VEXMARMI-379755 format. One record per residue (C-alpha): x, y, z. Coordinates in steps of 0.5 Angstrom, whole numbers, plus 500, padded with zeros to 3 digits. Layout:
N
XYZ;...
//
This chain:
654
686897890;681902894;682907888;680901883;674900887;672907887;673908880;669902879;663905883;664912879;664908872;657904874;654911875;656914869;652914862;648918857;641919860;643917867;643910865;648906869;654903865;656896866;661895871;665889868;671893863;676891868;682893864;679900863;678901870;685899872;688904867;683909870;685908877;692908875;691915872;688917878;694915882;698919878;694925879;694925886;702924886;702931882;697934887;692936882;686939885;679938885;677944882;682943876;678936875;672940875;674945870;677939865;670936866;666942864;671945858;675938855;673934850;668928851;673923852;677927857;671930860;668923861;675920865;675927869;668926871;669918873;676920877;672926880;667921883;672916885;675921889;669923893;667916894;674915897;672921902;665918903;668912905;673914910;679911905;685915903;686917896;692912895;696907899;703910898;706916893;708913887;714915883;714919877;721916874;718910871;724905868;722903861;725897858;725894851;726887850;725883843;721877846;717874852;723870854;727876856;721879858;720874863;727874865;727881867;721881871;723875875;730878876;727884879;723880884;716880881;711875879;708876873;703872868;705871861;702867855;703860853;708856858;711862861;706863867;709864874;703864880;703864887;701858891;694855890;691859884;686853883;683854889;682862888;680861881;674856883;672861889;671866884;668862879;662861884;662868885;660869878;655863878;652866884;651873880;648871874;648863873;654863869;654855866;661856864;663858870;659853874;663847870;669851871;668851878;666843879;672841875;677845879;680844886;678842891;672839888;676836882;670832878;671830871;668833865;663828864;660828871;660836871;656835864;651831867;651835874;650841869;644838865;641834871;641839876;640846872;636844866;630840865;631836871;625831870;625830863;633829862;633824868;627820865;630820858;637818859;640812863;646816865;646818872;651823876;655819881;654820888;660824889;658828883;651829887;654831893;659836890;653839887;649840893;655843896;656848890;649850890;649851898;655856897;651859891;645860895;649863901;653868897;646870894;643871901;649876903;647881898;643886902;648886908;653892909;659887908;656883903;662882898;666880904;661875907;660872900;667871899;668868906;662863904;666861897;672861901;670856906;666852901;673851897;677849904;681856904;680858911;686863911;683867906;682873910;689874911;691875904;690881899;683878897;680880904;683887904;680888897;673885899;673890905;675896901;670894896;664894901;666901904;666904897;660901894;656903900;656910898;652909892;645907890;645899889;640900883;646903880;651897882;647891884;649885888;650881881;654887878;659887884;660880884;662880877;666886877;670883883;671876880;674879874;678884878;681879882;682873876;685878871;691883873;688890874;695893873;697889867;696891860;697884857;691882853;692875854;693872862;693865864;686863867;686862875;692867876;692871882;692879882;699882883;701889886;701895881;709895881;710893874;707892867;708888861;707891854;707889847;707892840;700892839;698893847;692897850;692904849;692909856;685910859;685917855;689921851;695923856;697929852;689932851;688930859;695934861;693940857;686940860;689940867;695945865;700940866;706938863;705932858;712929860;710930867;704926867;706921863;712920868;707919873;702915870;708910868;711911874;713903875;718898871;715897864;717892860;716893852;716887848;717890841;713884837;706883837;702879842;701874837;708873834;711873841;706868844;708864837;715864838;715862845;711856844;715854838;722855843;718851848;717845843;724844842;726843849;727836850;724833856;726827860;721822862;722816867;717810868;714810875;716805880;710799879;706798885;707791889;702786886;697785892;691781892;684784891;679782896;671783896;668787901;663783906;657781902;650777901;652772896;646769891;646763886;647768881;653772884;656765885;654762878;657769874;664768878;664761876;663763868;667769868;671772874;673778870;665779869;664778876;670783878;666789873;659787875;660787883;666790885;667796880;659797879;660802873;654800869;647800870;644794867;639797861;635790861;634786855;629782851;631776854;631778861;624781859;622774857;624771863;621776868;614776864;614768864;616768872;610773873;605769869;607763873;607766880;600769878;597762876;600758882;598763887;591760886;592754883;595751889;593743888;593742880;590735880;583739882;583743876;582741869;588742865;584746860;582751865;590752868;592753860;587758859;589762866;596761864;595764857;591770860;597772865;602771859;599776855;598781861;605780863;608781856;604787855;606790861;614789859;612792851;618797852;623792853;623789846;626793841;621791835;614789834;617783831;621781837;615782841;610778837;615772837;617772844;609772846;608766841;614762844;611763851;604761849;607755846;611754852;605754856;602748853;608744854;608746862;601745863;601738860;607736864;604739870;597735869;602729868;605730874;599731878;596725876;602721877;603724884;598729887;602735890;600742893;604748891;606750898;610756896;612761890;617766889;619764896;625769899;630765903;635767907;641763911;648763914;653758912;660759915;662766915;657768909;650770908;646768903;639770899;635766894;628766891;625759890;620760884;616754886;616749892;611742892;609738897;606731896;599731898;600724901;607726905;614725903;620730901;618736898;621738891;624745889;623748882;627753879;625756872;630758867;629761860;636759858;639753855;639747860;644742860;642735857;647731861;645730868;651726870;656732867;651737871;652733877;659733877;659741876;655741882;660737886;666742884;662748886;661751879;653750879;650754885;643754884;640747886;645746891;644752895;637752895;637745897;642747903;637753905;631749905;634743909;637748914;630750915;628743917;625741911;626734907;628735900;627730895;628733888;631740886;630741879;631746873;625747869;626750862;621756859;626757853;623753847;618748847;622744841;628743846;629735847;630736855;626741858;627739866;633737869;633734876;637732882;634726886;636726893;636718894;637716901;639709902;634704901;630708896;629707889;630712884;624715880;623712873;625716867;620721864;620724857;623730856;626730863;633728865;634726872;640723876;640720883;645723888;646723896;646728901;654728901;654730894;650736896;654737902;661737898;657742893;656747899;663746901;666748894;661754894;664757901;671756899;669760893;666766898;672765902;677766896;673772894;672776901;679773905;684771900;682775894;685775887;691778884;688778877;681776875;681772869;676771863;672765863;673759858;667760855;663766858;656769855;660775852;655776847;650778853;656781857;655789858;663789859;665786853;668792850;672793856;675786856;681785852;680777852;673777849;672772843;671776837;665773834;659774838;652771838;647775833;640776834;635771830;642767827;639760829;
//
């Protein structure tokens, strides 16, 4: 290998007008190195090479000049010209196809890389290949080498994540990140950091005397290859550093050295095979594989022998002094025949042993009403959303409508604390202004100007109805709005809970408080049926908020859902009135459905919710089934669900 690096250094310094040659033609350098070994085996003197440089034709002169320069660089580096004396009586075998060639070479105790499926390589080619890709990236920022590095072992990113990392981390990061909803995973980002740190370390080694060995050690450690120094790779790096220190760095800069080294290790410098498998390890110069349309020698051996005064047969024997297997077909024909022969082989496949089904439990988490309601509607969606968490929520016009209405009401009631002290017209004027401002801030969430305009009109009409109800309630029973968007935390059983209560009213004359939760979806019209679902634990919002405020020491008399969806709906407020013994239920009001319940009903509801939490986190499920009638039209995972209904809700269908 020392000869190869010396020839590479000499090759880089040659060229017309003193311009350096690009040192990346690995096959040519390898053939010249083998020719140099043959000249040493035949004891060709420096003077003979010098005469060939002066008197021979251009091709022979260039080869002789490079080989002469390689000798000088080996001596300057204190390295022997060759590691062993090569034989001059090579063995030539002619075979008809790749299968026979493979058998002859393997029968001689050799590992060889062949096209198609005939690849035998030393252990760990993936790790070596990744390391060499890192050297190429450090040399010239090769994006394809970067992709190959992060998708191979030990990193093993899938191609999609590798593409995201390449785009987000290496090209226009700010613009791309803002334009796309796709984000690399945390694993991909950690891999990118490791790779970038290795690349930076490799580049920082450029000015050291042992630059290549240091660069290789950084790449190897990043790939988890700790014993690389005891392989031929470590010896080759030391030889290359010793040889390349003898030449001007401007003629062979660090980037060119890294590229040349990576190519020489990744491809077999000894081989004359035009097609080699990716990621294979270089082998010793002990055998060669040739095809009918194989590569020519480094230069015309007859002319070269004549210029040196050698016998052509003697030089040819020394140059090819190894086992050479010649396939009489071309590379294309031999590869095609091998592929067709391989396709005819029958492969026996067996099914893997199925794993024993085991319940899947959720990690400890803080539960909310929305999480529990999602599970009640569709356990499968809960599994996708809270255990897999594979898709970011892109938002929707319906969600933007709800956010805008919540923001407008919060802004109004932070000032309008006692509605009975404000004129209804003033409250409506203020609410209308806040609605228009809140929707304007979320304009981009609506896909069309029409849908945006329809949503604003609906919200303003909803505001009129809300203010009429607020004024009627204030006249019937004056209250103080004690809190808006109140974040509430509590612990029940073994679980933590969190909720955001939209509004809490406290009567001015004293008495139990009222809890209101704004809803932009459809509200149940049958209060008795809703109460039954509360008892069963399939409706979490109101019983959970009741339990949180009660645990905080507050007496709650009503928990209710307020509709912000559509003013034409017959029912727009659904209330659970907590009636204690001896108390009377409030009279019915138009548009409001209320059902009396007692504290025991809500205690049963909380127990049912805790049972659900215990099942999710302790006992688990073997299978998360689809709900009976989930909102599939608004589910992010409906395309991944085999049991989803075919018909989905259409926009503006009603």
